[in-house]
C-alpha positions in Angstrom: -0.1 0.1 0.2 1.9 3.7 -1.0 1.2 5.7 1.5 -0.3 9.8 0.1 1.4 12.9 1.6 -1.2 16.0 1.2 -0.8 19.2 1.3 -3.7 19.6 4.5 -1.4 17.2 6.3 1.4 18.7 5.9 0.3 22.4 6.5 -1.8 20.6 10.0 1.9 19.0 11.1 3.6 22.6 10.6 0.9 24.2 12.4 1.4 22.0 15.5 5.1 22.2 15.1 5.1 25.9 14.8 2.3 26.0 18.0 5.0 24.2 20.4 7.6 26.8 19.3 5.2 29.4 20.4 3.6 27.7 23.5 7.7 27.6 24.2 7.7 31.7 25.3 5.0 30.4 28.5 7.7 27.5 29.9 10.2 29.9 30.6 9.1 30.3 34.3 8.7 33.8 36.8 12.3 35.6 37.1 12.9 37.6 39.7 15.5 40.5 39.3 17.5 41.7 42.0 17.6 45.1 41.2 15.6 47.9 40.2 16.2 51.0 38.4 14.7 54.1 38.3 14.8 56.9 35.6 17.2 59.7 36.4 19.5 57.4 38.4 23.0 55.9 37.5 22.7 52.6 36.6 25.7 50.4 38.0 27.3 47.6 35.7 27.7 45.3 37.9 23.8 45.6 39.1 22.6 45.7 35.1 24.9 42.2 34.5 22.9 40.5 37.8 19.6 41.2 36.2 21.1 39.8 33.0 22.7 36.6 35.4 18.5 36.3 36.4 17.4 36.0 33.4 20.1 32.9 32.4 19.4 31.4 36.0 17.5 28.0 36.4 17.1 25.5 38.5 19.3 21.8 37.6 16.4 19.4 36.3 16.8 16.2 37.9 14.7 13.1 38.3 14.1 13.8 42.2 13.3 17.6 41.3 10.8 16.6 38.3 9.0 13.7 40.7 5.5 15.2 40.7 1.6 15.1 39.5 1.4 17.4 36.3 -1.9 18.4 34.4 -1.7 18.7 31.1 -3.6 19.9 27.9 -2.8 19.0 24.0 -4.0 19.4 20.4 -2.8 18.0 17.7 -4.3 15.8 14.7 -4.0 12.5 13.5 -3.6 11.7 9.8 -4.3 8.5 7.3 -4.3 8.0 3.8 -8.0 9.0 3.9 -9.0 11.9 6.0 -6.8 14.3 8.6 -8.7 14.5 12.3 -8.3 16.6 15.3 -7.7 15.5 18.8 -8.1 17.9 22.1 -7.5 16.4 24.9 -5.5 16.6 28.6 -4.9 14.4 31.5 -2.5 13.8 34.4 1.2 12.8 34.2 2.9 11.4 37.3 7.0 11.7 37.4 8.4 9.6 40.0 11.7 9.7 41.8 12.8 6.3 39.7 12.0 7.5 36.3 8.9 6.0 35.9 5.9 7.6 34.6 2.1 6.9 34.2 -0.1 9.2 32.1 -4.0 9.2 32.1 -5.9 10.6 29.1 -9.2 11.3 27.7 -10.5 13.8 25.1 -12.4 14.2 21.7 -11.3 13.2 18.2 -13.0 15.7 15.2 -13.3 14.2 11.8 -14.3 15.6 9.1 -17.8 14.5 8.2 -18.6 13.1 11.9 -19.7 14.2 15.1 -16.8 14.3 17.3 -16.2 11.2 19.5 -14.5 10.9 22.7 -11.6 8.7 23.3 -10.0 7.6 26.9 -6.7 6.3 26.7 -6.7 4.9 30.6 -3.4 4.8 31.9 -0.3 4.0 30.1 3.1 3.4 31.8 6.8 4.0 31.0 10.7 5.7 31.7 11.5 9.3 31.4 14.7 10.8 31.1 15.3 14.5 31.8 18.8 16.3 31.4 19.6 19.0 33.5 18.7 22.1 31.2 15.1 20.5 31.3 14.9 19.0 28.3 14.5 15.4 28.4 11.9 12.2 27.3 9.2 10.4 28.2 9.1 6.8 26.6 6.1 4.8 26.7 5.6 1.0 26.7 4.7 0.1 23.0 6.4 2.7 21.3 4.7 6.3 22.1 7.7 8.8 22.7 7.0 12.3 24.3 9.6 15.4 24.4 9.5 17.5 27.0 11.0 21.2 27.7 10.8 21.6 31.7 10.4 25.7 32.2 13.4 27.2 34.4 11.4 26.9 37.4 10.7 23.3 37.0 7.1 24.1 37.3 5.9 24.0 33.9 6.6 21.9 30.9 6.2 21.6 26.9 5.7 18.4 25.6 5.5 17.4 22.2 5.0 13.5 20.6 4.8 11.9 16.9 3.7 8.4 17.4 2.6 6.0 15.2 -1.8 6.2 15.4 -4.4 4.2 16.4 -4.6 0.4 14.6 -6.5 0.1 11.8 -7.1 4.1 11.9 -4.1 6.6 11.5 -0.6 6.3 10.0 0.5 8.8 12.5 -0.4 11.1 15.6 1.1 14.8 16.1 0.6 16.1 19.4 1.6 19.2 21.5 0.8 20.7 24.7 1.4 21.9 28.0 1.5 20.7 31.8 1.7 22.1 34.8 2.6 20.6 38.2 -0.1 20.1 40.9 
């Protein structure tokens, strides 16, 4: 069977990726500046440099620091040779200090010409890893891979996934979302 790549599918894929990059600015976390300045006063270079350093300061991510329950929302698309459907959903991600993870998710599937249908993927499990700069992966048993980027304060994450779609339905699922620590 030959796979057909359509412009519509490519456009949706690019839209999801661009959305993911746009969401990134919301995951940088809160910044506390050590110095404030007033009009008419001289700004000391040491104080200005300290403010710049505050922008670049981040908590080092470790499995222990990422441990916890996260609420997340996602949107994306599932493409097949027949059509492209949109998905929107969310759920809970639980990251454990031993690098195990469980994800519970549900949402809605919107396909052209049909009424929206609810889905509930139940709970899936796997492992995760994270580097000190907050980037990492979640590997779900069965093959799904989620890429993540934690905010500087480690209280928010951007999550992007690209995985085989449901058996007999989709060729690929592409989704992105954000997660907030509970």
